[in-house]
C-alpha positions in Angstrom: -12.2 3.8 8.5 -13.2 1.3 6.0 -16.2 -1.0 5.9 -16.3 -4.5 5.3 -17.1 -6.1 1.7 -18.7 -2.4 0.7 -17.5 -0.4 -2.3 -15.7 2.7 -1.5 -17.4 5.8 -0.7 -17.3 8.8 -2.1 -16.2 11.4 0.6 -15.9 15.0 -0.1 -11.4 15.0 0.6 -10.8 11.6 1.5 -8.4 9.8 -0.9 -9.2 5.7 0.4 -8.1 3.7 -2.7 -5.5 7.0 -4.0 -1.6 6.7 -4.3 0.1 9.1 -1.5 3.8 9.9 -3.9 6.6 11.8 -1.9 7.4 14.8 -2.8 11.8 15.0 -3.5 11.9 17.5 -1.1 10.9 15.0 1.5 13.2 15.0 4.6 12.6 11.4 6.1 14.3 9.5 4.4 12.1 6.2 5.3 9.7 7.8 2.6 12.1 9.0 -0.5 10.4 8.5 -3.7 7.9 6.3 -1.6 4.3 5.6 -3.4 1.8 5.0 -0.7 -0.9 3.4 -1.0 -4.0 4.8 0.6 -6.2 1.7 2.6 -8.5 4.1 4.5 -9.2 7.9 5.4 -11.4 9.3 7.2 -12.5 11.9 10.0 -10.4 9.7 12.2 -7.1 9.4 10.3 -5.0 7.8 7.7 -3.6 4.7 7.0 -1.9 3.6 4.4 1.0 0.6 2.5 4.0 1.7 1.1 3.9 -0.3 -2.4 7.9 -0.2 -3.2 10.0 -1.0 -0.9 11.0 -4.0 0.2 11.8 -5.6 3.6 15.3 -6.7 3.0 15.4 -10.0 1.4 12.6 -11.2 3.2 10.2 -13.2 1.9 7.1 -15.3 1.7 8.9 -18.7 2.5 10.9 -16.7 5.3 7.8 -15.3 6.9 5.7 -18.8 7.5 9.0 -20.5 8.6 9.3 -17.5 11.0 5.5 -18.2 12.4 6.4 -21.8 11.7 3.8 -22.5 9.8 4.2 -25.6 7.4 6.1 -24.9 3.9 6.3 -27.8 1.9 3.1 -27.6 0.0 4.3 -24.4 -1.1 3.9 -23.2 -4.6 4.2 -19.7 -4.9 6.7 -17.0 -2.7 6.4 -13.8 -3.1 9.0 -10.5 -1.9 7.0 -8.7 1.7 7.4 -5.3 1.4 7.8 -2.1 4.1 4.9 -1.2 3.8 5.8 1.4 6.8 7.4 2.0 9.7 4.4 1.4 12.4 3.4 -1.7 14.1 6.9 -3.2 11.7 5.3 -6.5 13.1 2.4 -7.0 11.4 1.1 -8.2 8.4 -0.9 -7.0 5.5 -1.8 -8.8 2.2 -3.1 -5.7 -0.3 -4.6 -7.6 -3.3 -7.4 -8.1 -6.0 -10.6 -8.9 -5.1 -10.7 -12.3 -6.3 -10.6 -13.6 -3.2 -12.3 -13.5 0.2 -12.0 -14.6 3.7 -13.7 -13.9 6.8 -11.1 -11.3 7.8 -10.9 -9.5 4.2 -11.7 -6.0 4.0 -13.0 -4.1 0.6 -10.9 -0.8 -0.5 -12.6 -0.2 -4.1 -14.4 -2.0 -6.7 -11.1 -3.9 -7.2 -8.9 -4.1 -4.6 -8.9 -5.7 -0.8 -6.8 -6.5 2.7 -6.7 -9.3 4.7 -4.8 -9.0 7.6 -4.8 -13.1 9.3 -2.3 -15.8 9.2 -5.1 -17.8 6.7 -4.0 -15.4 3.9 -0.3 -16.2 4.0 -1.1 -19.9 3.5 -3.4 -19.9 0.4 -1.2 -17.2 -1.3 1.8 -20.0 -0.4 -0.6 -22.9 -1.5 -1.3 -21.4 -4.9 -5.2 -20.3 -4.0 -5.4 -17.4 -2.9 -5.6 -13.8 -5.0 -4.7 -13.6 -8.1 -2.7 -10.2 -7.6 -1.0 -9.5 -4.1 1.9 -7.8 -2.3 2.8 -8.7 1.5 3.9 -6.1 3.8 4.8 -5.7 7.1 3.8 -2.5 8.9 2.1 0.6 8.0 1.4 4.5 7.5 -1.0 6.1 10.1 -1.9 9.4 10.4 -3.5 10.5 13.2 -7.2 12.8 12.7 -6.6 15.6 10.5 -2.5 15.1 10.1 -2.8 14.4 6.3 -5.5 16.2 5.4 -2.8 18.9 6.7 0.2 17.5 5.1 -1.6 17.2 1.6 -2.5 21.4 1.8 1.8 21.6 2.5 2.2 20.0 -0.9 4.1 17.5 1.1 2.3 14.8 -1.3 0.6 14.7 -4.5 -2.1 12.7 -5.4 -3.4 10.1 -7.9 -6.0 7.5 -8.3 -4.2 4.2 -7.8 -2.9 2.2 -10.7 -3.8 -2.1 -10.8 -1.2 -1.8 -12.6 1.4 0.2 -11.1 0.3 -1.5 -7.6 0.8 -5.2 -8.4 2.7 -5.4 -12.5 5.1 -2.8 -12.2 8.7 -3.3 -11.2 9.5 -1.6 -7.6 11.8 0.7 -9.0 9.6 2.1 -11.2 6.5 2.6 -9.4 7.1 6.2 -8.4 8.2 7.4 -11.9 5.2 5.4 -13.4 2.3 7.8 -11.3 3.7 10.3 -11.8 3.5 10.0 -15.2 0.0 9.5 -14.2 -0.8 13.2 -13.4 1.4 13.7 -16.2 4.5 15.4 -14.1 8.7 15.0 -15.0 10.0 14.0 -11.6 12.7 16.6 -12.6 10.7 19.6 -12.8 9.1 19.0 -9.6 10.3 21.5 -6.8 10.1 22.6 -3.5 7.2 25.1 -4.5 5.4 22.7 -6.1 1.6 23.0 -5.7 2.2 26.9 -3.4 -0.3 28.9 -4.5 
């Protein structure tokens, strides 16, 4: 869906590098008030990571222990996010582009994605990217599915904001992303965006 180490391609109708914001009337509780960062969107479908839901109390330290990786030189621990309901045993690190690895995919001019075990060790040892978000699982759409959901007003889209992505407290991300659109969440209704 995205090309390795190349800037985001501007494709009409495709929203790689943007946030998807769940509308308040979203029926699926897994997606209530979620903010999804779209990692890739093209004619074949789309893939994204939920960036405002923690995976319980699970942290990088616990993940390294689970993977039986060394933790003795650990300098940094981070929470693990619930990236989405698909392939929940698979991990992804969404991060600033100051870190590259042979497995790193550049998503935009400022954000990259790495899904290797090596990046976890680098983060733990303090040598990884300055800003990062660790997620287990992802959200995916088949060809045309996300486009149909956008058309039916299930989601709002807004350009991703690095501060919201990496710096804003998790419980404020949805509201802050809504404010980027100039929307007061309480004013939204199920009919929002319909012609």
